[in-house]
C-alpha positions as CSV (number, residue, x, y, z in Angstrom):
1,M,8.0,48.9,-4.6
2,N,7.4,50.0,-7.9
3,V,4.9,48.6,-9.7
4,W,3.6,48.9,-13.3
5,I,0.4,47.5,-14.5
6,V,0.4,47.0,-18.7
7,P,-2.7,46.7,-19.7
8,V,-2.3,46.4,-24.0
9,N,-5.6,47.4,-26.0
10,F,-6.4,46.0,-29.6
11,N,-9.6,47.2,-31.2
12,G,-11.1,46.9,-27.7
13,L,-11.4,51.2,-26.4
14,D,-14.3,49.8,-23.8
15,D,-13.3,47.4,-22.6
16,T,-9.4,49.5,-21.8
17,R,-11.9,52.0,-20.6
18,K,-13.8,49.8,-17.9
19,C,-10.2,48.8,-17.0
20,L,-8.5,51.8,-16.5
21,R,-11.8,52.9,-14.2
22,S,-11.0,50.3,-12.0
23,L,-7.1,50.9,-12.0
24,A,-8.3,54.0,-10.8
25,E,-9.1,53.1,-7.6
26,L,-6.5,50.9,-7.1
27,A,-5.2,51.1,-3.2
28,P,-2.3,52.1,-3.0
29,P,-1.7,52.9,-6.8
30,A,0.9,52.0,-9.3
31,N,1.8,53.0,-12.5
32,V,0.1,52.6,-15.6
33,V,1.3,52.5,-19.2
34,V,-1.4,51.3,-21.6
35,V,-0.1,49.8,-25.0
36,D,-2.0,50.5,-28.0
37,N,-1.3,47.8,-30.9
38,A,-2.4,49.7,-34.0
39,S,-6.3,49.7,-33.3
40,A,-8.3,50.4,-36.5
41,D,-8.9,54.0,-35.1
42,D,-6.4,55.6,-32.9
43,P,-8.0,55.1,-29.0
44,L,-5.0,57.5,-27.4
45,P,-6.5,61.0,-27.7
46,K,-9.3,59.2,-26.1
47,L,-7.8,57.3,-22.7
48,R,-5.2,60.8,-22.5
49,A,-8.2,62.7,-22.2
50,E,-10.1,60.6,-19.9
51,F,-6.9,59.1,-18.3
52,P,-3.9,61.5,-18.0
53,W,-2.9,59.9,-15.1
54,A,-1.8,57.0,-16.9
55,H,1.3,56.8,-19.5
56,Y,0.8,55.1,-23.1
57,V,2.4,53.6,-25.7
58,Q,1.8,53.4,-29.4
59,N,3.1,50.1,-31.5
60,A,3.4,50.8,-35.3
61,T,1.4,47.5,-35.9
62,N,-0.2,44.7,-33.7
63,A,2.6,43.0,-31.9
64,G,0.1,39.9,-30.8
65,W,0.0,40.0,-26.9
66,S,3.3,39.2,-26.8
67,G,5.2,42.4,-28.5
68,G,2.3,44.4,-27.0
69,N,3.3,43.2,-23.2
70,N,7.3,43.2,-24.6
71,S,6.7,46.9,-25.2
72,G,4.9,47.7,-22.1
73,I,7.2,45.3,-19.9
74,R,11.1,47.3,-21.6
75,Y,8.9,51.2,-21.1
76,A,8.0,49.9,-17.0
77,L,11.1,48.6,-16.8
78,D,13.5,52.0,-18.5
79,R,11.7,53.4,-15.3
80,G,12.8,51.4,-12.7
81,A,9.9,48.9,-12.1
82,D,10.5,46.4,-9.1
83,V,7.3,44.1,-10.7
84,V,5.4,44.2,-13.8
85,I,1.5,43.5,-13.8
86,L,0.7,42.0,-16.9
87,L,-3.2,42.5,-17.0
88,N,-5.3,42.2,-20.0
89,N,-7.0,45.1,-21.2
90,D,-11.1,43.2,-20.8
91,T,-10.8,43.2,-17.5
92,V,-11.7,44.6,-14.3
93,V,-9.9,44.5,-10.1
94,R,-10.3,44.3,-6.7
95,P,-9.1,48.1,-5.3
96,D,-6.3,45.6,-3.5
97,M,-5.1,44.1,-6.2
98,V,-1.8,45.8,-5.9
99,A,-1.8,45.6,-2.1
100,R,-2.5,41.3,-2.4
101,L,0.3,40.8,-5.2
102,R,3.1,43.0,-3.4
103,A,2.2,41.1,0.0
104,A,2.4,38.1,-1.4
105,L,5.4,38.4,-3.6
106,D,7.5,40.1,-0.1
107,A,6.2,36.9,1.5
108,H,7.1,34.4,-0.8
109,P,10.6,35.2,-1.9
110,A,11.8,32.3,-4.2
111,Y,8.0,33.2,-6.5
112,G,9.1,35.4,-9.8
113,V,5.4,35.1,-11.0
114,I,2.4,35.5,-9.2
115,G,-0.9,35.6,-10.1
116,P,-4.3,35.9,-9.0
117,V,-7.8,33.7,-9.0
118,I,-9.5,34.8,-11.8
119,R,-13.0,35.0,-12.1
120,Y,-15.9,35.6,-15.4
121,M,-17.2,39.1,-15.2
122,D,-20.3,38.1,-16.0
123,E,-20.4,35.3,-13.2
124,P,-18.3,37.2,-10.8
125,E,-19.1,34.3,-8.1
126,A,-17.6,31.2,-11.1
127,V,-14.0,30.5,-11.6
128,M,-12.6,31.5,-15.0
129,T,-8.7,29.6,-14.2
130,D,-6.6,28.8,-11.3
131,G,-3.9,26.8,-11.3
132,T,-2.2,24.7,-14.3
133,V,0.2,22.2,-14.4
134,F,1.9,21.2,-18.1
135,N,1.9,18.0,-19.9
136,R,1.9,15.4,-17.4
137,P,1.9,11.5,-18.3
138,G,-1.3,9.9,-18.5
139,F,-3.4,13.2,-18.6
140,P,-4.7,13.1,-22.4
141,G,-4.5,17.1,-23.1
142,F,-1.8,19.1,-21.8
143,F,-3.0,22.0,-19.9
144,E,-4.2,20.7,-16.4
145,R,-6.2,22.5,-13.9
146,R,-5.1,22.6,-10.5
147,P,-7.7,24.0,-8.3
148,V,-6.4,26.4,-5.5
149,P,-8.9,27.1,-2.7
150,E,-9.4,30.4,-2.1
151,A,-8.3,31.6,1.0
152,S,-7.8,35.2,3.0
153,A,-4.8,35.3,5.1
154,D,-1.7,37.0,5.7
155,P,0.7,36.5,5.0
156,P,-1.2,35.3,1.2
157,A,-1.3,31.5,0.6
158,V,0.7,31.2,-2.6
159,A,0.2,27.9,-4.8
160,P,2.8,26.4,-6.6
161,V,2.1,26.1,-10.2
162,D,3.6,25.6,-13.9
163,I,1.5,28.0,-15.5
164,V,0.0,31.3,-13.8
165,N,-2.8,32.5,-16.3
166,G,-1.5,35.3,-18.8
167,C,-4.8,37.5,-17.9
168,C,-2.9,38.9,-14.9
169,M,0.1,38.4,-14.0
170,A,2.8,40.3,-11.6
171,V,6.6,39.4,-12.0
172,R,9.5,40.4,-10.6
173,A,11.7,42.9,-12.5
174,A,15.0,40.3,-11.6
175,V,13.0,37.8,-13.5
176,F,12.7,39.4,-16.7
177,R,16.5,40.6,-16.4
178,R,17.0,36.7,-15.9
179,V,15.0,34.9,-18.7
180,G,14.6,37.7,-21.3
181,L,10.9,39.2,-22.3
182,I,8.1,37.0,-23.7
183,D,8.9,34.8,-26.9
184,D,7.7,37.2,-29.8
185,R,7.5,33.9,-32.3
186,F,4.0,32.8,-30.9
187,F,2.7,36.2,-31.0
188,L,-0.3,35.1,-29.4
189,I,-1.4,32.1,-27.3
190,H,0.7,29.7,-24.8
191,E,3.2,32.6,-24.9
192,E,2.5,32.7,-21.1
193,S,2.4,29.1,-20.9
194,D,6.0,29.6,-22.4
195,F,7.0,32.5,-20.1
196,C,5.7,30.8,-17.2
197,L,8.2,27.5,-17.7
198,R,11.0,29.0,-18.5
199,V,11.4,31.2,-15.7
200,Q,10.9,27.9,-13.3
201,E,14.0,26.5,-15.9
202,A,15.9,29.4,-14.5
203,G,15.2,28.9,-10.8
204,F,12.5,31.0,-9.9
205,A,8.8,29.6,-8.9
206,C,5.7,30.6,-10.2
207,G,2.4,30.1,-7.8
208,V,-1.3,31.5,-8.1
209,L,-2.3,33.9,-5.1
210,A,-5.7,31.9,-3.5
211,E,-7.4,35.2,-3.8
212,G,-10.5,36.3,-6.7
213,L,-8.4,39.8,-7.7
214,V,-9.7,40.2,-11.5
215,W,-12.4,40.1,-13.2
216,H,-12.2,38.7,-16.8
217,K,-14.5,39.1,-20.3
218,G,-12.6,36.6,-21.9
219,S,-11.7,36.1,-25.1
220,S,-13.1,39.6,-26.6
221,A,-9.9,39.6,-28.9
222,F,-11.0,36.7,-30.6
223,K,-14.8,37.4,-30.7
224,R,-13.8,40.4,-32.7
225,T,-11.5,38.3,-35.1
226,G,-13.0,35.0,-35.1
227,K,-12.8,31.7,-34.2
228,R,-10.0,30.9,-37.2
229,W,-7.3,33.0,-35.3
230,Q,-7.6,31.0,-32.5
231,R,-7.3,27.3,-33.8
232,Y,-4.1,28.5,-35.7
233,Y,-2.4,29.7,-33.2
234,D,-3.0,27.7,-30.9
235,A,-2.1,24.7,-33.1
236,R,1.0,26.4,-34.0
237,N,2.4,27.7,-31.3
238,L,1.5,24.1,-29.2
239,G,3.9,22.4,-31.2
240,L,6.5,25.3,-30.4
241,L,6.1,24.8,-26.7
242,L,6.4,21.2,-27.0
243,A,9.9,21.6,-29.2
244,K,11.4,24.5,-26.5
245,H,10.2,22.5,-23.1
246,P,10.5,19.0,-24.3
247,G,10.4,17.3,-20.7
248,R,13.3,16.3,-19.8
249,G,13.7,15.5,-16.4
250,T,10.8,17.1,-14.5
251,G,8.3,14.5,-15.2
252,R,6.3,16.3,-17.7
253,R,5.8,13.9,-20.5
254,R,8.5,13.3,-22.7
255,G,9.5,13.1,-26.3
256,W,7.8,10.9,-28.9
257,R,4.6,10.9,-26.2
258,S,4.3,14.6,-26.4
259,Y,4.3,14.8,-29.8
260,A,1.6,11.9,-30.4
261,A,-0.8,13.8,-27.9
262,Y,-0.1,17.1,-29.8
263,L,-1.2,15.4,-33.3
264,R,-4.5,13.5,-31.8
265,Y,-5.0,17.0,-30.0
266,A,-4.8,18.5,-33.8
267,Y,-7.1,16.0,-34.8
268,H,-9.8,15.9,-32.9
269,R,-9.7,20.2,-33.2
270,Y,-10.0,19.5,-37.1
271,C,-12.1,17.0,-36.6
272,H,-14.3,19.0,-34.2
273,E,-14.4,22.6,-36.9
274,C,-14.7,20.3,-39.4
275,E,-18.3,18.7,-38.1
276,G,-19.3,21.4,-36.6
277,G,-19.4,23.0,-40.3
278,A,-16.2,25.6,-39.8
279,P,-14.2,24.8,-42.6
280,D,-12.3,27.8,-42.7
281,A,-11.2,26.9,-38.4
282,A,-10.8,23.6,-39.6
283,D,-8.1,24.7,-42.4
284,A,-6.8,27.0,-39.4
285,V,-5.4,23.8,-37.7
286,L,-4.2,22.2,-40.7
287,E,-1.9,25.6,-41.2
288,G,-0.8,25.7,-37.8
289,L,0.4,22.4,-38.3
290,I,2.1,23.1,-41.2
291,D,3.7,26.3,-39.5
292,T,5.1,24.9,-37.1
293,A,6.8,21.8,-38.4
294,T,8.2,24.8,-40.6
295,R,9.4,26.8,-38.1
296,R,7.0,29.9,-39.4
297,Y,6.4,32.0,-36.2
298,G,5.0,35.5,-35.1
299,A,2.7,37.3,-36.8
300,Y,0.0,35.0,-39.0
301,R,1.5,35.3,-42.9
302,P,-0.9,35.2,-45.3
303,G,-0.1,32.7,-48.3
304,R,-0.9,29.1,-49.8
305,R,0.1,26.5,-48.4
306,W,0.2,23.1,-50.6
307,A,0.0,20.6,-47.7
308,V,-4.0,21.8,-46.5
309,P,-5.5,20.3,-49.7
310,V,-3.2,16.8,-49.3
311,L,-4.3,16.4,-45.4
312,R,-7.8,17.7,-45.6
313,A,-8.3,15.2,-48.9
314,A,-6.3,12.5,-47.4
315,D,-8.8,13.0,-44.3
316,A,-11.5,12.9,-46.3
317,L,-10.4,9.5,-47.8
318,E,-9.9,8.3,-44.7
319,R,-13.3,8.9,-43.3
320,R,-14.8,7.2,-46.6
321,M,-13.1,4.2,-46.4
322,R,-14.1,3.9,-42.6
323,D,-17.8,3.7,-44.2
324,L,-17.2,1.2,-46.5
């Protein structure tokens, strides 16, 4: 089985070096292609010198999680990959990660996407993410945890889920040929959710291998760039996700109920940032709502959104009326 691993780097050289040192210990080894997403300082000379066994792709612009991974996926598929493992660059892995994911795919042929249990890097025994189900009726949010109890077994145990965390997901090449690559419109956040839902709509299953194989630092890009972008892409892309997957015939929440929950969620985020003294992040939520309504996707495009001050003023007026 020809396995390729794709870490995407964006201004995270130290994290990527730590990840590659971890991948150097894999048994059996796998091919690795590092994608640099137009980092401010070109990291490839240093990476090539320290890790000459890896392959490298450099994007001319920051293409986000979606575009960065798509560059690596294309590179791997062009070289005959049977399985592509998308792996965040701020991770370290267990030496048998590839062996266990391969064994899980071999034992469970109905599954097109399998990821492991993810643990916190600074709390190595604590689970960060395992299983997720999407947009279920009766749940107030959209992403509900489905715990996956860890169990060492042969063949490996795999639990069905709606969404595999994009921090580490092994994808069969046949899946990409059937459903295409990551949707570039998302750019960042919720793109793996869309991909997993598309995979299931195409007839494949998604699952979580019941073993902790990856330790994740978590949200490194947002720690460097700030909460504003997290709030913007979350609000905008959740709207896109609901538009693409309305829930018909799936047992998920449908139609106006989903959009009502979406507006409640966005308003809660907006109020939370206002009350926390982060007006820039609060405005980012409003910009995300406006851009999903006007179908402005991809990387954030600067510019005045006339509705932001209108929505801000309407909320302030509503609050004053409540206080009377």
